[in-house]
OpenMM code with the backbone's topology and positions (N, CA, C; nanometers):
from openmm import Vec3, app, unit

residues = "UNK UNK UNK UNK UNK UNK UNK UNK UNK UNK UNK UNK UNK UNK UNK UNK UNK UNK UNK UNK UNK UNK UNK UNK UNK UNK UNK UNK UNK UNK UNK UNK UNK UNK UNK UNK UNK UNK UNK UNK UNK UNK UNK UNK UNK UNK UNK UNK UNK UNK UNK UNK UNK UNK UNK UNK UNK UNK UNK UNK UNK UNK UNK UNK UNK UNK UNK UNK UNK UNK UNK UNK UNK UNK UNK UNK UNK UNK UNK UNK UNK UNK UNK UNK UNK UNK UNK UNK UNK UNK UNK UNK UNK UNK UNK UNK UNK UNK UNK UNK UNK UNK UNK UNK UNK UNK UNK UNK UNK UNK UNK UNK".split()
positions = [
    Vec3(3.2371, 0.3468, -1.6211),
    Vec3(3.0769, 0.3012, -1.5925),
    Vec3(3.0037, 0.4474, -1.5769),
    Vec3(2.8853, 0.4903, -1.6405),
    Vec3(2.8504, 0.6093, -1.6538),
    Vec3(2.7518, 0.6010, -1.5064),
    Vec3(2.7786, 0.7228, -1.4350),
    Vec3(2.7282, 0.7196, -1.3113),
    Vec3(2.5839, 0.8074, -1.3320),
    Vec3(2.4445, 0.7407, -1.3140),
    Vec3(2.3405, 0.8105, -1.3014),
    Vec3(2.2923, 0.8706, -1.1536),
    Vec3(2.2807, 1.0029, -1.1789),
    Vec3(2.2153, 1.0726, -1.0581),
    Vec3(2.0697, 1.0272, -1.0329),
    Vec3(2.0526, 1.0271, -0.9150),
    Vec3(1.9214, 0.9702, -0.8740),
    Vec3(1.8717, 1.1041, -0.8430),
    Vec3(1.7525, 1.1155, -0.9004),
    Vec3(1.6790, 1.2418, -0.9036),
    Vec3(1.5126, 1.1818, -0.9196),
    Vec3(1.4381, 1.2821, -0.8888),
    Vec3(1.2880, 1.2190, -0.8745),
    Vec3(1.1885, 1.1789, -0.9897),
    Vec3(1.2774, 1.1671, -1.1398),
    Vec3(1.2376, 1.1332, -1.2492),
    Vec3(1.2730, 0.9960, -1.2420),
    Vec3(1.3971, 0.9616, -1.1604),
    Vec3(1.4244, 0.8230, -1.2040),
    Vec3(1.3984, 0.6904, -1.0804),
    Vec3(1.4008, 0.7670, -0.9729),
    Vec3(1.3270, 0.6770, -0.8557),
    Vec3(1.2277, 0.6857, -0.8927),
    Vec3(1.1461, 0.5500, -0.8548),
    Vec3(1.0044, 0.5017, -0.8893),
    Vec3(0.9282, 0.4597, -0.7463),
    Vec3(0.8181, 0.4663, -0.7657),
    Vec3(0.7194, 0.4082, -0.6682),
    Vec3(0.6511, 0.2842, -0.7324),
    Vec3(0.6435, 0.1748, -0.7151),
    Vec3(0.5387, 0.0777, -0.7594),
    Vec3(0.4168, 0.0645, -0.6314),
    Vec3(0.3091, 0.0631, -0.7000),
    Vec3(0.1873, 0.0487, -0.6290),
    Vec3(0.1195, -0.1371, -0.6537),
    Vec3(0.0701, -0.1666, -0.5924),
    Vec3(-0.0147, -0.3132, -0.6504),
    Vec3(-0.1498, -0.2886, -0.5617),
    Vec3(-0.2228, -0.2565, -0.6377),
    Vec3(-0.3976, -0.3164, -0.6076),
    Vec3(-0.4130, -0.4293, -0.6341),
    Vec3(-0.5105, -0.4992, -0.5393),
    Vec3(-0.5386, -0.6433, -0.5903),
    Vec3(-0.7014, -0.6785, -0.5247),
    Vec3(-0.7375, -0.7538, -0.5694),
    Vec3(-0.8895, -0.7698, -0.5095),
    Vec3(-0.8782, -0.9196, -0.4930),
    Vec3(-0.8648, -0.9755, -0.4094),
    Vec3(-0.8703, -1.1198, -0.4046),
    Vec3(-0.9592, -1.1882, -0.3626),
    Vec3(-1.0174, -1.3061, -0.3969),
    Vec3(-1.1608, -1.3561, -0.3226),
    Vec3(-1.1021, -1.4400, -0.2003),
    Vec3(-1.1889, -1.4065, -0.1066),
    Vec3(-1.1632, -1.4894, 0.0875),
    Vec3(-1.2758, -1.5245, 0.0778),
    Vec3(-1.3774, -1.6216, 0.0050),
    Vec3(-1.4757, -1.6737, 0.0684),
    Vec3(-1.4508, -1.8307, 0.1416),
    Vec3(-1.3902, -1.8916, 0.0945),
    Vec3(-1.2965, -2.0303, 0.0844),
    Vec3(-1.1651, -2.0165, 0.2151),
    Vec3(-1.1421, -2.1135, 0.2878),
    Vec3(-1.0308, -2.1162, 0.3477),
    Vec3(-0.9097, -2.1230, 0.2609),
    Vec3(-0.9404, -2.1962, 0.1432),
    Vec3(-0.8067, -2.1887, 0.0578),
    Vec3(-0.7806, -2.0505, -0.0171),
    Vec3(-0.8841, -2.0135, -0.0489),
    Vec3(-0.8799, -1.8607, -0.0868),
    Vec3(-0.7949, -1.7689, -0.0011),
    Vec3(-0.8663, -1.7643, 0.1404),
    Vec3(-0.8156, -1.6906, 0.2365),
    Vec3(-0.6453, -1.6776, 0.2781),
    Vec3(-0.6105, -1.8156, 0.2535),
    Vec3(-0.4893, -1.8732, 0.2803),
    Vec3(-0.3690, -1.8134, 0.1379),
    Vec3(-0.4525, -1.8438, 0.0246),
    Vec3(-0.3795, -1.7675, -0.1042),
    Vec3(-0.3595, -1.6404, -0.0352),
    Vec3(-0.4774, -1.5668, -0.0585),
    Vec3(-0.4623, -1.3820, -0.0277),
    Vec3(-0.3892, -1.3728, 0.0847),
    Vec3(-0.3672, -1.4375, 0.2100),
    Vec3(-0.2518, -1.4156, 0.3030),
    Vec3(-0.1200, -1.4448, 0.2343),
    Vec3(-0.1207, -1.5354, 0.1961),
    Vec3(0.0520, -1.5763, 0.1214),
    Vec3(0.0772, -1.4412, 0.0597),
    Vec3(-0.0238, -1.4048, -0.0498),
    Vec3(0.0221, -1.2862, -0.1463),
    Vec3(0.0822, -1.1782, -0.0879),
    Vec3(-0.0492, -1.1353, 0.0501),
    Vec3(0.0065, -1.0511, 0.1196),
    Vec3(0.1347, -1.0173, 0.1691),
    Vec3(0.1896, -1.1289, 0.2431),
    Vec3(0.2889, -1.2071, 0.3307),
    Vec3(0.4094, -1.1792, 0.2187),
    Vec3(0.4330, -1.2023, 0.0788),
    Vec3(0.4857, -1.2024, 0.0009),
    Vec3(0.5450, -1.0969, -0.0494),
    Vec3(0.4328, -0.9920, -0.0734),
    Vec3(0.4628, -0.8835, -0.0904),
    Vec3(0.5287, -0.7912, 0.0251),
    Vec3(0.5084, -0.8227, 0.1486),
    Vec3(0.5712, -0.7469, 0.2706),
    Vec3(0.7586, -0.8112, 0.2636),
    Vec3(0.7084, -0.9251, 0.2334),
    Vec3(0.8544, -0.9899, 0.1904),
    Vec3(0.9637, -0.9481, 0.1740),
    Vec3(0.8764, -0.9114, 0.0266),
    Vec3(0.9823, -0.8446, -0.0869),
    Vec3(0.9978, -0.6565, -0.0791),
    Vec3(0.9649, -0.6056, 0.0630),
    Vec3(0.9663, -0.4920, 0.0919),
    Vec3(0.8400, -0.4012, 0.0321),
    Vec3(0.7261, -0.4485, 0.0371),
    Vec3(0.6232, -0.3487, 0.0245),
    Vec3(0.5362, -0.3155, 0.1655),
    Vec3(0.5118, -0.1778, 0.1878),
    Vec3(0.4279, -0.1576, 0.2682),
    Vec3(0.2696, -0.1485, 0.2325),
    Vec3(0.1681, -0.1630, 0.3600),
    Vec3(0.0549, -0.1478, 0.3452),
    Vec3(0.0387, 0.0252, 0.3294),
    Vec3(-0.0674, 0.0190, 0.2066),
    Vec3(-0.1039, 0.1599, 0.2327),
    Vec3(-0.2344, 0.2078, 0.2564),
    Vec3(-0.3203, 0.0602, 0.2035),
    Vec3(-0.4700, 0.0571, 0.2591),
    Vec3(-0.4376, -0.0990, 0.2283),
    Vec3(-0.5749, -0.1892, 0.2767),
    Vec3(-0.5906, -0.3041, 0.2999),
    Vec3(-0.5389, -0.3550, 0.1760),
    Vec3(-0.5762, -0.3276, 0.0420),
    Vec3(-0.5500, -0.3875, -0.0717),
    Vec3(-0.4647, -0.3036, -0.1633),
    Vec3(-0.4032, -0.2252, -0.0799),
    Vec3(-0.3118, -0.1508, -0.1817),
    Vec3(-0.1750, -0.1321, -0.0859),
    Vec3(-0.0578, -0.2063, -0.1825),
    Vec3(0.0845, -0.2041, -0.1111),
    Vec3(0.1709, -0.1317, -0.2185),
    Vec3(0.2579, -0.0543, -0.1421),
    Vec3(0.3419, 0.0441, -0.2207),
    Vec3(0.5036, -0.0048, -0.2183),
    Vec3(0.5866, 0.0417, -0.2887),
    Vec3(0.7274, -0.0083, -0.2588),
    Vec3(0.8102, 0.1068, -0.3461),
    Vec3(0.9241, 0.1565, -0.2617),
    Vec3(1.0130, 0.2628, -0.3413),
    Vec3(1.1092, 0.1866, -0.3722),
    Vec3(1.1782, 0.2065, -0.5269),
    Vec3(1.2563, 0.1693, -0.5949),
    Vec3(1.3626, 0.2827, -0.6534),
    Vec3(1.4838, 0.2532, -0.6240),
    Vec3(1.5673, 0.3336, -0.6755),
    Vec3(1.5881, 0.3488, -0.8229),
    Vec3(1.5357, 0.2514, -0.9058),
    Vec3(1.5455, 0.3071, -1.0264),
    Vec3(1.4227, 0.2046, -1.1128),
    Vec3(1.4199, 0.2485, -1.2407),
    Vec3(1.3093, 0.1841, -1.3306),
    Vec3(1.3467, 0.0387, -1.3393),
    Vec3(1.4572, 0.0106, -1.3312),
    Vec3(1.5285, -0.1407, -1.3554),
    Vec3(1.4624, -0.2137, -1.2366),
    Vec3(1.4959, -0.1760, -1.0986),
    Vec3(1.4545, -0.2050, -0.9952),
    Vec3(1.2947, -0.2285, -0.9859),
    Vec3(1.1959, -0.1420, -1.0329),
    Vec3(1.0774, -0.1355, -1.0541),
    Vec3(1.0491, -0.2569, -1.1072),
    Vec3(1.1095, -0.2651, -1.2451),
    Vec3(1.0707, -0.4081, -1.3433),
    Vec3(1.1013, -0.5151, -1.2926),
    Vec3(1.2068, -0.5201, -1.1895),
    Vec3(1.2332, -0.6707, -1.1619),
    Vec3(1.1248, -0.7040, -1.0474),
    Vec3(1.0749, -0.6061, -0.9624),
    Vec3(1.0121, -0.6447, -0.8548),
    Vec3(0.8628, -0.6568, -0.9351),
    Vec3(0.8347, -0.5997, -1.0317),
    Vec3(0.7111, -0.6352, -1.1280),
    Vec3(0.6960, -0.8014, -1.1764),
    Vec3(0.8097, -0.8189, -1.2308),
    Vec3(0.8489, -0.9231, -1.2723),
    Vec3(0.8202, -1.0216, -1.1313),
    Vec3(0.8706, -1.0474, -1.0392),
    Vec3(0.8095, -1.0747, -0.9343),
    Vec3(0.7122, -1.1163, -0.8581),
    Vec3(0.6100, -0.9761, -0.8514),
    Vec3(0.5170, -1.0244, -0.8308),
    Vec3(0.4208, -1.0647, -0.9426),
    Vec3(0.4377, -1.0781, -1.0367),
    Vec3(0.3598, -1.1514, -1.1721),
    Vec3(0.3861, -1.2984, -1.1397),
    Vec3(0.5298, -1.3163, -1.0763),
    Vec3(0.4983, -1.5001, -1.0363),
    Vec3(0.4267, -1.5141, -0.8979),
    Vec3(0.3815, -1.4148, -0.8233),
    Vec3(0.3401, -1.4512, -0.7126),
    Vec3(0.1751, -1.4546, -0.7661),
    Vec3(0.0903, -1.4164, -0.8197),
    Vec3(-0.0420, -1.3522, -0.8323),
    Vec3(-0.1253, -1.5314, -0.8392),
    Vec3(-0.2167, -1.5114, -0.7512),
    Vec3(-0.3120, -1.6444, -0.7500),
    Vec3(-0.3806, -1.6674, -0.8365),
    Vec3(-0.4331, -1.7693, -0.8392),
    Vec3(-0.4842, -1.8069, -0.9979),
    Vec3(-0.6481, -1.7274, -1.0292),
    Vec3(-0.7177, -1.6643, -0.9068),
    Vec3(-0.8089, -1.6085, -0.9148),
    Vec3(-0.8219, -1.4532, -0.8352),
    Vec3(-0.8690, -1.3784, -0.8934),
    Vec3(-0.8762, -1.2292, -0.8269),
    Vec3(-0.8297, -1.1711, -0.9354),
    Vec3(-0.7852, -1.0486, -0.9232),
    Vec3(-0.7285, -0.9304, -0.9850),
    Vec3(-0.5906, -0.8706, -0.9103),
    Vec3(-0.4953, -0.8374, -0.9413),
    Vec3(-0.4133, -0.7885, -0.9366),
    Vec3(-0.3585, -0.6419, -1.0251),
    Vec3(-0.3487, -0.5315, -0.9477),
    Vec3(-0.2758, -0.4016, -1.0770),
    Vec3(-0.1746, -0.3880, -1.0246),
    Vec3(-0.0681, -0.3505, -1.1243),
    Vec3(0.0454, -0.2690, -1.0905),
    Vec3(0.0607, -0.1576, -1.1657),
    Vec3(0.0775, -0.0221, -1.0773),
    Vec3(0.1152, 0.1173, -1.1512),
    Vec3(0.2352, 0.1398, -1.1074),
    Vec3(0.3497, 0.2158, -1.1915),
    Vec3(0.4828, 0.2543, -1.1439),
    Vec3(0.4572, 0.3442, -1.1574),
    Vec3(0.4963, 0.4725, -1.0849),
    Vec3(0.5079, 0.6234, -1.1087),
    Vec3(0.6553, 0.6911, -1.0377),
    Vec3(0.6945, 0.8052, -1.1032),
    Vec3(0.8060, 0.8850, -1.0869),
    Vec3(0.7988, 0.9058, -0.9018),
    Vec3(0.9042, 0.9280, -0.8534),
    Vec3(0.8907, 1.0167, -0.7281),
    Vec3(0.8616, 1.1313, -0.7373),
    Vec3(0.8746, 1.1983, -0.8319),
    Vec3(0.8547, 1.3485, -0.8804),
    Vec3(0.6823, 1.3340, -0.8718),
    Vec3(0.6026, 1.2602, -0.9639),
    Vec3(0.4550, 1.2097, -0.9350),
    Vec3(0.4065, 1.1728, -0.8185),
    Vec3(0.4895, 1.1328, -0.7419),
    Vec3(0.4302, 1.0671, -0.6000),
    Vec3(0.4484, 1.1980, -0.4996),
    Vec3(0.5516, 1.2796, -0.5253),
    Vec3(0.5186, 1.3993, -0.4367),
    Vec3(0.4153, 1.5026, -0.4741),
    Vec3(0.3304, 1.4594, -0.5630),
    Vec3(0.2153, 1.5342, -0.5399),
    Vec3(0.0872, 1.4961, -0.4974),
    Vec3(0.1208, 1.3714, -0.4063),
    Vec3(-0.0298, 1.2881, -0.3931),
    Vec3(-0.0687, 1.3585, -0.2728),
    Vec3(-0.1870, 1.3502, -0.2730),
    Vec3(-0.2772, 1.3876, -0.1361),
    Vec3(-0.3379, 1.3357, -0.0720),
    Vec3(-0.3107, 1.3062, 0.0489),
    Vec3(-0.3838, 1.2235, 0.1752),
    Vec3(-0.4462, 1.3340, 0.2421),
    Vec3(-0.5989, 1.2248, 0.2959),
    Vec3(-0.6938, 1.3024, 0.3555),
    Vec3(-0.7131, 1.1940, 0.4735),
    Vec3(-0.6942, 1.2331, 0.5682),
    Vec3(-0.7217, 1.1292, 0.6801),
    Vec3(-0.8546, 1.1609, 0.7722),
    Vec3(-0.9596, 1.0896, 0.8236),
    Vec3(-1.0851, 1.1368, 0.8521),
    Vec3(-1.0496, 1.2165, 1.0186),
    Vec3(-1.1236, 1.2883, 1.0487),
    Vec3(-1.1057, 1.3721, 1.1882),
    Vec3(-1.1074, 1.2694, 1.2966),
    Vec3(-1.0519, 1.2198, 1.3330),
    Vec3(-1.0869, 1.1470, 1.5029),
    Vec3(-1.1642, 1.2763, 1.5995),
    Vec3(-1.2575, 1.1981, 1.6156),
    Vec3(-1.3776, 1.2756, 1.7088),
    Vec3(-1.3703, 1.2450, 1.8441),
    Vec3(-1.3256, 1.3222, 1.9320),
    Vec3(-1.3338, 1.2228, 2.0708),
    Vec3(-1.4425, 1.2803, 2.1494),
    Vec3(-1.4959, 1.2020, 2.2259),
    Vec3(-1.6703, 1.2067, 2.2940),
    Vec3(-1.6715, 1.3296, 2.3675),
    Vec3(-1.7505, 1.3843, 2.3713),
    Vec3(-1.7548, 1.4966, 2.4668),
    Vec3(-1.7340, 1.5043, 2.6031),
    Vec3(-1.6768, 1.5845, 2.6456),
    Vec3(-1.6717, 1.5453, 2.8038),
    Vec3(-1.7617, 1.5754, 2.8826),
    Vec3(-1.8297, 1.5101, 2.9921),
    Vec3(-1.9474, 1.5426, 3.0523),
    Vec3(-1.9592, 1.6587, 3.1269),
    Vec3(-2.0470, 1.7473, 3.1058),
    Vec3(-2.0988, 1.8616, 3.1804),
    Vec3(-2.0642, 1.8830, 3.2538),
    Vec3(-2.0536, 1.9898, 3.3692),
    Vec3(-2.0754, 1.9910, 3.5165),
    Vec3(-2.2279, 1.9162, 3.5552),
    Vec3(-2.2011, 1.8950, 3.6718),
    Vec3(-2.2989, 1.8193, 3.7861),
    Vec3(-2.3731, 1.9748, 3.7890),
    Vec3(-2.5174, 1.9205, 3.8107),
    Vec3(-2.6222, 2.0234, 3.8347),
    Vec3(-2.6135, 2.0472, 4.0090),
    Vec3(-2.5844, 2.1384, 4.0888),
    Vec3(-2.5951, 2.1343, 4.1830),
    Vec3(-2.7345, 2.1356, 4.2548),
    Vec3(-2.7444, 2.0327, 4.3434),
    Vec3(-2.9113, 2.0723, 4.3823),
    Vec3(-2.9080, 2.0542, 4.5175),
    Vec3(-2.9915, 2.1865, 4.5494),
    Vec3(-3.0341, 2.1835, 4.6876),
    Vec3(-3.1245, 2.1789, 4.7619),
    Vec3(-3.1491, 2.1124, 4.8340),
    Vec3(-3.2991, 2.0423, 4.9244),
    Vec3(-3.3515, 2.1249, 4.9792),
] * unit.nanometer
topology = app.Topology()
chain = topology.addChain("A")
for resn in residues:
    res = topology.addResidue(resn, chain)
    for name in ("N", "CA", "C"):
        topology.addAtom(name, app.Element.getBySymbol(name[0]), res)
């Protein structure tokens, strides 16, 4: 059996982007079920409607794409993007600077 060395060009990342309606109780339940199914299948939330999963190979990524396809609710949109680990290594993330409230200044000394 040929042994494939894992490298940044064989290891894959699967991104799932979705926009599901949540107006009715039934729609919210289906959207929640979809998110929970993603988590059950090893995906982690990157943003509210963006989930990612690391896969050791293209074959593994393809299997997860097939599984996701079977879970898609009848309403809304689900998009899937697969990229190599090498491409993922070029991601640039920005987080907003958390501002802290200013400390109160010194109290003014009052002399009567």
